Structure formats: structure tokens, C-alpha cells
N, C-alpha and C positions, 0 to 999 in steps of 0.2 A: 411316446417318443419313438421315432423311426430312424433306422440307419440308412442314410443315402450313400450309395456306393457309386463313385464316379470313376469309370475305367477309361484310361487314355490310350487310344490306339493310333497306329500309324501305318505300318507296312506288313503286319503279320496276321491276316484274317484267320489263318489255320489254327492259331493259338486261342482265339476268343471262345469258341464253343467249349473247349476243355476248361478254360478259366471259369466260365459261367457254371458249368457242371460242378466244379469244385465248390464254388460259392453256394450254390443251391443245396448241396449235400451237407455242408459243414457249418454254414453261418447260422447262428441261433437268433431267434426273435423276429421282429417285424423289420423288413428291409426292402429296399427298392434299388434296382441296378439301372444305371444309365451309362451309355457309351458316348464318349466325346472323341470323334474321329478327326484327326488333323491330317490335311493332305495338301499336295501341290497339284494344281490342275486336276483335281478330282481323282487322283490315284487311289485305287482300291475302294473307291466310294461305293460302287454297286455291290461289291462282295460283302462289305461290312453292313450295308443296308439290308441285304438279303438275310444275313445271319441274324441280325437284330429282329427282323420281322418274324423269322421262324422261331426265335427264342422268346418273342413277345417282350422285348425290353426296349426302353426309350433310347432314341438315337439322336445325337446332335452332330452337325457337321461344322467344323472350324477350318476354313480354307486359308492357307498361309502363302505368302509370296516366296519366291526363291531368294537365296542369298544369305540366309541367316545360319547361325551355328546350331548344332544339335541341342545345346543347352538352351539357346534362345527359343527354339521351336517348342521344346518341352515346357519351358516356363510360360510361353505365350498361351498354349492350350489350357494349362492349369489356371492361369490368371483369367482367361476368358470364362472358364467354367465358374470360377470363384465369383467374378463380377456379375455374370448373367444367370447363374443357376443357384448357387449357394446363398448369395445375399438376398435374393428375392423369393426363392422357393424352399429354402431349407433352414430358415432362421431358428426353428425350434427343434432341429434334429441333430443327431450325431452324423458327421460326414466322414467317409472313408475315401481317401484319394489312393488310386491303385494303378500302377503301371501295367501295361498289357502282358507282361511276362511274370506276373506274381500269382502263385497258385496256393490256395488254402487247402490243406489236406488233413486237418484235425478240427474237431468241434471248437468253435470260437464264438464267444458272446462279446460283441463290441461294447455294449452298454456297461456290462460288468467290468470289462477291461478299463474303461474310463471312469469307474466309480470313485477313484481317489485322485483324479487329475483332470485337467482341461484339454490337454493335447498330448498325444503320444506318437513318437516316431524315432527314427534313427538319427542320433545327433552327429553332426559333422563339425569339424573345426579346422580353421586355418589361422595360424598365429594364435592370438588370444580371443578370436571371434568365433562364437558357436552359432550354428544354424541347424535347420531341420531338412533332411532329405525328403522330398515330397513323393517319392515312388511308392511308399506305403506309409500313410499318415492318417491318424484318427483325431478328430477334435469335436468339441462341443461348439456348435456355431455361435450360440449366444455369448460364449466366453471370448471367442476369437474375433468376431466381426467388428467389435468396437476398436480394435487395435489397428493403427495405421501401419500397414506392412504390405509387401507384395512377394511374389514367388520368383522374381527375376534375378539373374546373376548380375554382378557388378562390384563396384568398390564400396565397401562398407567399413567405416572406421579404420581406413588404411589397409584393408585386406581385400584382395580380389577373390570373390566367392562365386561358385557356379550355381546351377539350378537350385532354386530355393533360398538363395542368399539373403533375400529380404526378410526371411523369417527370423533372422537374428533379432529383429525388433520384438518378436513374440517372447523370445528367451530373455530379453532385457526388461520385460514388463513384470514388475515385482509380484503382482497379485496372481499371475498365471502359474499354475502348477503343471510342470512338464514331466513326462515319463520317458526316459531314454530307453528305447526298446533294444538297442544294440544289434549286433549281427554275429552269426556263427557260420563257420565254413565246414560243411559235412565232409567226412573223409571217404565214406563208402556207402553203398546201398546195394543189398542183394548181390554181393560179389562183384559189383562194379566199383572200380577204383576211381573215385571222383576227383582225386588229386592229380591224376594224369592229364597232361595237356591235351591228349587226344579226346578226353571226355569233356573238357570244358573250353577248349580252344582259346585259352588265355584269360578267360573270365570265369573263375570258379563259381559254382552254385553257392547261393547263400540261404541261410535260414533266419527268419525275422519273427518278432513277436512271440516269444516263448517257443520258437521252432515250429510254429503252426503254419507259417507261410514259406513256400519255397520260391526263391527268386532265380529265374533262369539266367538273367543278366545279359545285357547287350543284345537283346533280340532284334532291335532295330538295325544292328550292324552300323552304328554311327561312325565307326572307324574305317568302314569299307564302302563309303559313299552310299550308305543305306541299302546296299545289295546283300541280301541274306544268303549266306552260303555256309550253313552249319548243320547239314543233314546228320552228321555223326552225333552232335550234341542234342539235336531233336530226338534222335533215337534213344539216347540216354534218358531224356525227359519222359518220353513215352513209356519206357520201362519202369520208371518210378511211378508215374501217375496211374498206370493201369491197375495197380494194386489199391488205389484209393477212389477211383471214379467208376470202376466197372462193377 
């Protein structure tokens, strides 16, 4: 059994090499990394293609029209990968969905992590409806593919849900064993106060899956018309990661 890692990128090519270095250093077992790049009019396409060529990892291009919300774009690229890669090429594998700003910095065995469940991820809830945030999600393809669900936002059972809303159907499937990975918010690192707004710019760093993954958060700058302007936060990230990937 292989772990198929699908990384979803958009506008931050400078983060990809560090993310791949982290995965290659700390992910245990047999795995394969693929990049699914979503763009409008081929933005950043050449940069991501060049990085993937240099790193020798598979590259897929998903071109999207203008006019959708960030949540719709995110869901679209994940759904495209699910329909065109996972269902046809990863039926017997463990699949990891990974946002482009999630960094592994401790040894992690995905197959062992899923030994007692079918799917693991950070549970979200609105009202009485629960669903799975797809920014870091692990699942056994054979268990999940037979379920009729999608990753889109929308109204489900009377609740408006964002990205991954359709995964509420997975959690409503009785035979599926789900592990809620939760989320923690680190307070400091190496004398850096991570609670200061100047360090996180309104989107605090997160820790996922037993604190083995560091989530930068909002790297796409969806609140700022997708214009990245976070040099201070990037410097904080670099100060953290240098101790783990150098």
C-alpha cells in the first residue's frame, strides 16, 4: 500500500520546495507526491512546472475561470483531483490531501495513523452538521470511494457549509470510522511570540495531527484579492522551519 499525497497549489510557488523537503524528510514508508496547480489564465504555471520538474514530482494543471469564491476554487481543485486521480489511480492506496501551506516537521507514518480508522481530519461543525476540513485529510480510498459525497460548499441539511461541506455525508455513513485530528495553536517558538498579531497577521499558526504538521494559514491571501503581502509572517515560518529542514 502506498501513500498518495496530493498538494493543492495556487499562488505561492516559494513555499512548495520547503513543503516537499519536509515531506521527504519526515514522511515514513512508501509514498508519492503530486502537485495539483489551480490557476486563472495560467498564473504561476511556469514557476510551479519548473519546481516540480526540478524536484521530480508529478504535476497536474487545473485551470479555473474567474468569478468564483475562494472556497469554490479550493473545492473545485480538490474535487477535480478526486474524480480524475484518486478514483482512477489511487483505489488501493492511502490518500493525503494537503494544502500548499502545511508543513510536516516530525516523523509521521500515515498508514499507521489510519490503522484504526478509515478517514482522519479536522472536524468542522455548523449547527448540528459536522464535516471534514480538507486542507489536511487522510483516508483509505477503498473505504471512501463507495460513498456518494463531494468536497463542495453549499447547503446541507439546512446548514450553509464551506469548503468540504459535502463530506458531511462521510460522517453520516455508519460503517465509516472517523478520527478527528483536532487543532492546536502554538504560543511560541524559540523566543518568537506566535500569539502577537505581528507574527501571524490575524491568522494564527496551527498544529495538526498530533502536532506533527504546522499550518501557516491563509497563504493564498484569499481576504486580500489573492495578493500575498506577508513577508513578516514568512520570516517567522522560515525561522521555524530552518531547524527542521536544514
